[in-house]
N, CA and C atoms as a LAMMPS dump frame, in Angstrom:
ITEM: TIMESTEP
0
ITEM: NUMBER OF ATOMS
252
ITEM: BOX BOUNDS ff ff ff
-5.0000000000000000e+02 5.0000000000000000e+02
-5.0000000000000000e+02 5.0000000000000000e+02
-5.0000000000000000e+02 5.0000000000000000e+02
ITEM: ATOMS id mol type element x y z
1 1 1 N 0.808 -1.195 -0.009
2 1 2 C 0.004 0.034 0.007
3 1 3 C 0.9 1.331 -0.005
4 2 1 N 2.027 1.19 0.671
5 2 2 C 2.916 2.417 0.686
6 2 3 C 3.338 2.701 -0.724
7 3 1 N 3.697 1.663 -1.476
8 3 2 C 4.118 1.835 -2.928
9 3 3 C 3.057 2.459 -3.739
10 4 1 N 1.806 2.102 -3.435
11 4 2 C 0.719 2.629 -4.188
12 4 3 C 0.576 4.09 -3.914
13 5 1 N 0.64 4.651 -2.689
14 5 2 C 0.577 6.039 -2.413
15 5 3 C 1.831 6.742 -2.823
16 6 1 N 2.952 6.189 -2.717
17 6 2 C 4.204 6.82 -3.241
18 6 3 C 4.101 7.001 -4.82
19 7 1 N 3.538 6.097 -5.479
20 7 2 C 3.424 6.166 -6.91
21 7 3 C 2.371 7.304 -7.283
22 8 1 N 1.364 7.472 -6.507
23 8 2 C 0.325 8.512 -6.745
24 8 3 C 0.802 9.915 -6.226
25 9 1 N 1.993 9.96 -5.631
26 9 2 C 2.428 11.314 -5.025
27 9 3 C 2.984 12.089 -6.111
28 10 1 N 3.287 11.617 -7.242
29 10 2 C 3.941 12.378 -8.295
30 10 3 C 2.838 12.741 -9.356
31 11 1 N 2.791 14.158 -9.735
32 11 2 C 1.787 14.43 -10.764
33 11 3 C 2.047 13.912 -12.07
34 12 1 N 3.258 13.639 -12.361
35 12 2 C 3.487 12.962 -13.772
36 12 3 C 2.856 11.609 -13.78
37 13 1 N 3.153 10.874 -12.771
38 13 2 C 2.53 9.532 -12.706
39 13 3 C 1.079 9.533 -12.638
40 14 1 N 0.472 10.522 -11.99
41 14 2 C -1.021 10.668 -11.942
42 14 3 C -1.576 10.984 -13.375
43 15 1 N -0.846 11.706 -14.076
44 15 2 C -1.204 12.085 -15.413
45 15 3 C -0.973 10.867 -16.472
46 16 1 N -0.016 10.091 -16.219
47 16 2 C 0.12 8.899 -16.971
48 16 3 C -1.107 7.973 -16.64
49 17 1 N -1.469 7.847 -15.534
50 17 2 C -2.635 6.944 -15.142
51 17 3 C -3.897 7.529 -15.862
52 18 1 N -4.066 8.859 -15.89
53 18 2 C -5.176 9.326 -16.552
54 18 3 C -5.227 9.012 -18.046
55 19 1 N -3.921 9.159 -18.726
56 19 2 C -3.895 8.82 -20.038
57 19 3 C -4.226 7.339 -20.273
58 20 1 N -3.749 6.427 -19.579
59 20 2 C -4.022 5.006 -19.567
60 20 3 C -5.41 4.606 -19.272
61 21 1 N -6.027 5.42 -18.545
62 21 2 C -7.391 5.205 -18.176
63 21 3 C -8.23 5.284 -19.502
64 22 1 N -7.764 6.076 -20.438
65 22 2 C -8.499 6.279 -21.748
66 22 3 C -8.189 5.204 -22.73
67 23 1 N -7.143 4.388 -22.51
68 23 2 C -6.772 3.269 -23.372
69 23 3 C -5.315 2.974 -23.273
70 24 1 N -4.975 1.809 -23.689
71 24 2 C -3.606 1.293 -23.737
72 24 3 C -2.719 2.175 -24.533
73 25 1 N -1.399 2.38 -24.083
74 25 2 C -0.439 3.083 -24.868
75 25 3 C 0.859 2.465 -24.824
76 26 1 N 1.761 2.712 -25.748
77 26 2 C 3.216 2.368 -25.726
78 26 3 C 3.952 3.35 -24.899
79 27 1 N 5.041 3.016 -24.566
80 27 2 C 5.97 3.97 -23.688
81 27 3 C 6.188 5.309 -24.592
82 28 1 N 6.43 5.017 -26.029
83 28 2 C 6.635 6.061 -26.917
84 28 3 C 5.421 7.061 -26.947
85 29 1 N 4.274 6.524 -27.035
86 29 2 C 3.052 7.196 -27.057
87 29 3 C 2.913 8.133 -25.812
88 30 1 N 3.244 7.548 -24.647
89 30 2 C 3.183 8.275 -23.459
90 30 3 C 4.23 9.386 -23.451
91 31 1 N 5.502 9.03 -23.83
92 31 2 C 6.527 10.035 -23.768
93 31 3 C 6.283 11.222 -24.669
94 32 1 N 5.607 10.973 -25.839
95 32 2 C 5.329 12.115 -26.713
96 32 3 C 4.302 13.069 -26.079
97 33 1 N 3.643 12.793 -25.027
98 33 2 C 2.778 13.701 -24.425
99 33 3 C 3.383 14.529 -23.254
100 34 1 N 4.684 14.251 -23.016
101 34 2 C 5.421 14.986 -21.973
102 34 3 C 6.669 15.58 -22.414
103 35 1 N 7.011 16.651 -21.791
104 35 2 C 8.307 17.398 -21.996
105 35 3 C 9.373 16.887 -21.176
106 36 1 N 9.649 15.56 -21.344
107 36 2 C 10.837 15.013 -20.53
108 36 3 C 11.394 13.924 -21.425
109 37 1 N 12.55 13.424 -20.898
110 37 2 C 13.236 12.371 -21.62
111 37 3 C 12.478 11.07 -21.599
112 38 1 N 12.733 10.164 -22.548
113 38 2 C 12.122 8.848 -22.483
114 38 3 C 12.551 8.114 -21.32
115 39 1 N 13.846 8.148 -21.014
116 39 2 C 14.307 7.356 -19.716
117 39 3 C 13.537 7.859 -18.479
118 40 1 N 13.225 9.133 -18.36
119 40 2 C 12.464 9.637 -17.233
120 40 3 C 10.986 8.986 -17.255
121 41 1 N 10.357 8.949 -18.42
122 41 2 C 9.004 8.314 -18.501
123 41 3 C 9.074 6.791 -18.151
124 42 1 N 10.249 6.225 -18.648
125 42 2 C 10.413 4.712 -18.271
126 42 3 C 10.56 4.542 -16.808
127 43 1 N 11.226 5.505 -16.06
128 43 2 C 11.321 5.39 -14.652
129 43 3 C 9.996 5.534 -14.08
130 44 1 N 9.12 6.521 -14.492
131 44 2 C 7.753 6.691 -13.937
132 44 3 C 7.008 5.435 -14.191
133 45 1 N 7.083 4.851 -15.357
134 45 2 C 6.275 3.61 -15.675
135 45 3 C 6.739 2.465 -14.759
136 46 1 N 8.116 2.362 -14.534
137 46 2 C 8.549 1.318 -13.639
138 46 3 C 8.036 1.476 -12.28
139 47 1 N 7.985 2.673 -11.771
140 47 2 C 7.373 2.935 -10.432
141 47 3 C 5.827 2.518 -10.45
142 48 1 N 5.152 2.867 -11.45
143 48 2 C 3.775 2.482 -11.538
144 48 3 C 3.696 0.995 -11.576
145 49 1 N 4.5 0.272 -12.325
146 49 2 C 4.471 -1.124 -12.357
147 49 3 C 4.818 -1.781 -10.969
148 50 1 N 5.704 -1.302 -10.375
149 50 2 C 6.122 -1.809 -9.034
150 50 3 C 4.909 -1.641 -8.033
151 51 1 N 4.141 -0.551 -8.16
152 51 2 C 2.957 -0.411 -7.361
153 51 3 C 1.783 -1.265 -7.843
154 52 1 N 1.871 -1.921 -8.886
155 52 2 C 0.849 -2.678 -9.462
156 52 3 C -0.289 -1.935 -10.089
157 53 1 N -0.044 -0.639 -10.373
158 53 2 C -1.055 0.148 -10.98
159 53 3 C -1.024 0.14 -12.536
160 54 1 N 0.035 -0.395 -12.989
161 54 2 C 0.16 -0.552 -14.529
162 54 3 C 0.701 -1.936 -14.783
163 55 1 N 0.16 -2.463 -15.907
164 55 2 C 0.703 -3.71 -16.373
165 55 3 C 1.341 -3.493 -17.826
166 56 1 N 2.151 -4.317 -18.235
167 56 2 C 2.794 -4.223 -19.637
168 56 3 C 2.616 -5.434 -20.323
169 57 1 N 2.591 -5.369 -21.741
170 57 2 C 2.411 -6.581 -22.507
171 57 3 C 3.194 -6.345 -23.805
172 58 1 N 4.134 -7.212 -23.992
173 58 2 C 5.024 -6.94 -25.292
174 58 3 C 4.197 -7.389 -26.468
175 59 1 N 4.212 -6.508 -27.449
176 59 2 C 3.554 -6.805 -28.73
177 59 3 C 4.485 -6.467 -29.791
178 60 1 N 5.239 -7.467 -30.254
179 60 2 C 6.319 -7.379 -31.268
180 60 3 C 7.419 -6.637 -30.55
181 61 1 N 7.91 -5.508 -31.208
182 61 2 C 8.978 -4.701 -30.576
183 61 3 C 8.495 -3.721 -29.643
184 62 1 N 7.196 -3.528 -29.451
185 62 2 C 6.531 -2.529 -28.556
186 62 3 C 6.073 -3.118 -27.29
187 63 1 N 6.128 -2.343 -26.236
188 63 2 C 5.574 -2.688 -25.039
189 63 3 C 4.309 -1.752 -24.754
190 64 1 N 3.126 -2.43 -24.68
191 64 2 C 1.853 -1.66 -24.424
192 64 3 C 1.613 -1.762 -22.872
193 65 1 N 1.26 -0.557 -22.373
194 65 2 C 1.047 -0.307 -21.039
195 65 3 C -0.508 -0.181 -20.804
196 66 1 N -1.036 -0.681 -19.699
197 66 2 C -2.42 -0.592 -19.43
198 66 3 C -2.706 -0.367 -17.922
199 67 1 N -3.76 0.222 -17.551
200 67 2 C -4.055 0.494 -16.143
201 67 3 C -4.536 -0.841 -15.556
202 68 1 N -4.132 -1.021 -14.208
203 68 2 C -4.622 -2.29 -13.513
204 68 3 C -5.587 -1.783 -12.46
205 69 1 N -6.867 -2.011 -12.777
206 69 2 C -7.929 -1.423 -11.906
207 69 3 C -8.039 -2.356 -10.638
208 70 1 N -7.524 -3.512 -10.683
209 70 2 C -7.716 -4.404 -9.479
210 70 3 C -7.118 -3.682 -8.226
211 71 1 N -5.988 -3.101 -8.409
212 71 2 C -5.362 -2.476 -7.252
213 71 3 C -6.238 -1.349 -6.705
214 72 1 N -6.773 -0.572 -7.62
215 72 2 C -7.726 0.467 -7.24
216 72 3 C -8.874 -0.076 -6.444
217 73 1 N -9.373 -1.116 -6.923
218 73 2 C -10.526 -1.777 -6.279
219 73 3 C -10.147 -2.124 -4.795
220 74 1 N -8.888 -2.646 -4.547
221 74 2 C -8.455 -3.072 -3.264
222 74 3 C -8.347 -1.807 -2.352
223 75 1 N -7.775 -0.782 -2.896
224 75 2 C -7.591 0.361 -2.186
225 75 3 C -8.963 1.065 -1.811
226 76 1 N -9.852 1.021 -2.721
227 76 2 C -11.267 1.604 -2.442
228 76 3 C -11.912 0.877 -1.33
229 77 1 N -11.892 -0.511 -1.276
230 77 2 C -12.329 -1.266 -0.208
231 77 3 C -11.753 -0.887 1.131
232 78 1 N -10.436 -0.737 1.074
233 78 2 C -9.72 -0.384 2.357
234 78 3 C -10.185 1.052 2.82
235 79 1 N -10.297 2.039 1.851
236 79 2 C -10.766 3.369 2.155
237 79 3 C -12.172 3.399 2.707
238 80 1 N -12.996 2.521 2.133
239 80 2 C -14.44 2.624 2.528
240 80 3 C -14.713 2.237 3.973
241 81 1 N -13.668 1.511 4.525
242 81 2 C -13.931 1.097 5.927
243 81 3 C -13.927 2.332 6.831
244 82 1 N -13.397 3.511 6.437
245 82 2 C -13.251 4.667 7.25
246 82 3 C -14.589 5.482 7.043
247 83 1 N -15.481 5.159 6.151
248 83 2 C -16.652 6.06 5.907
249 83 3 C -17.749 5.319 6.72
250 84 1 N -18.216 6.11 7.556
251 84 2 C -19.325 5.526 8.529
252 84 3 C -20.621 6.223 8.227
């Protein structure tokens, strides 16, 4: 859970999640939407993967990234326990 919140702490990673919420993208597609280096985007994607928020699938020479909603479901259940 700490990794989840650490991943969400960065505005770039939150924006990547918003992009992926609209559909799967390659790292290049994601990088094209930011004014930063591709290695920086790869680092953000790696942290999102470590948190379980993003999954990747190799398609030929490309890797497609997609959002993993299962982790969000688990966090939502955990958060709902505090709502009375």
